[in-house]
Each structure stands twice: as structure tokens, then as C-alpha cells.
C-alpha positions as CSV (number, residue, x, y, z in Angstrom):
1,M,-3.0,5.3,-7.6
2,I,-5.2,3.1,-5.5
3,E,-5.7,0.7,-8.5
4,F,-1.9,0.5,-8.9
5,L,-1.5,-0.5,-5.0
6,E,-4.5,-2.7,-4.9
7,F,-2.7,-4.6,-8.0
8,I,0.5,-5.1,-6.3
9,V,-1.1,-6.3,-3.0
10,R,-3.8,-8.6,-4.6
11,H,-0.6,-10.5,-6.1
12,I,1.3,-11.0,-3.2
13,V,-1.9,-12.2,-0.6
14,D,-3.6,-15.6,-0.5
15,R,-7.0,-13.8,0.3
16,P,-7.0,-11.0,-2.4
17,E,-10.8,-10.6,-1.6
18,A,-10.0,-9.3,2.0
19,V,-7.7,-6.3,0.6
20,A,-9.1,-2.9,1.4
21,I,-7.4,0.3,0.7
22,D,-8.5,3.7,1.7
23,C,-7.1,7.1,0.4
24,I,-7.4,10.4,2.3
25,P,-6.2,13.4,0.4
26,K,-4.5,16.2,2.4
27,E,-3.0,19.3,0.9
28,D,0.0,17.8,-0.9
29,R,-0.1,14.4,0.6
30,L,-2.2,11.2,-0.2
31,I,-2.4,8.9,3.0
32,F,-3.2,5.4,2.1
33,T,-4.4,2.8,4.6
34,L,-4.0,-0.8,3.5
35,K,-6.0,-3.5,5.4
36,V,-5.4,-7.2,4.7
37,D,-6.4,-10.6,6.3
38,K,-4.6,-11.2,9.5
39,A,-2.8,-14.3,7.9
40,D,-1.6,-12.0,5.1
41,I,0.1,-9.4,7.1
42,G,3.4,-11.0,7.2
43,K,3.5,-11.4,3.2
44,V,2.7,-7.5,2.8
45,I,5.0,-6.5,5.3
46,G,8.1,-8.9,4.3
47,R,11.2,-9.9,5.9
48,N,12.5,-7.1,8.0
49,G,10.1,-4.9,6.2
50,R,11.5,-5.2,2.6
51,T,8.2,-5.8,0.8
52,A,6.4,-2.9,2.6
53,L,9.6,-0.5,1.9
54,A,9.4,-1.6,-1.8
55,M,5.5,-0.8,-2.1
56,R,6.2,2.5,-0.3
57,V,9.0,3.3,-2.8
58,L,6.8,2.5,-5.8
59,L,4.0,4.5,-4.3
60,A,6.1,7.4,-3.8
61,A,7.4,7.5,-7.3
62,V,3.9,7.2,-8.9
63,A,2.9,10.2,-6.4
64,A,5.8,12.1,-7.4
65,R,4.8,12.2,-11.0
66,E,1.7,13.9,-10.1
67,G,3.5,16.7,-7.6
68,K,2.3,14.8,-4.3
69,R,3.9,12.7,-1.7
70,A,2.2,9.4,-0.6
71,I,2.2,7.7,2.9
72,L,1.1,4.0,3.2
73,D,0.0,2.9,6.5
74,I,-0.6,-0.9,7.0
75,V,-3.0,-1.9,9.8
76,E,-4.7,-5.0,11.0
């Protein structure tokens, strides 16, 4: 799932080398922490949060196939 999320984010941002994703597995959930360059934070969040919401929906769908829940945190 990290590869899937990384693929999406690297194609959105201007500085793909600054993308860092961490995954913390809990009991039945996976918590993903996404870090991007400060200049790209707006692109990742999108207008009114639409891009971030779309990434969360896709990530939740992939996680549901494995019987888990996914949470995406975007940090600066």
C-alpha cells in the first residue's frame, strides 16, 4: 500500500524526491504519515481538500481488500 500511495503522490508534486511515507500498523488499522515539501503541500491537499479526500478514499479501498482500515495523515 505504501508503494500505491507513493506512486500517486509522486505524480502530483513538483519535488517527488521530498516525498516520505511512514506506515504504523495498529491492531486492525494502518496509519500512514505523508510528508512532502512545503511548496507541494497545497497540491497534495487540493482545493477544499478534494485531492486529500480522494487519496484517502483510494487508500481505504485498497486497505479494505486486506480487511484493514487506513488512515492518512498529511504533515508539514
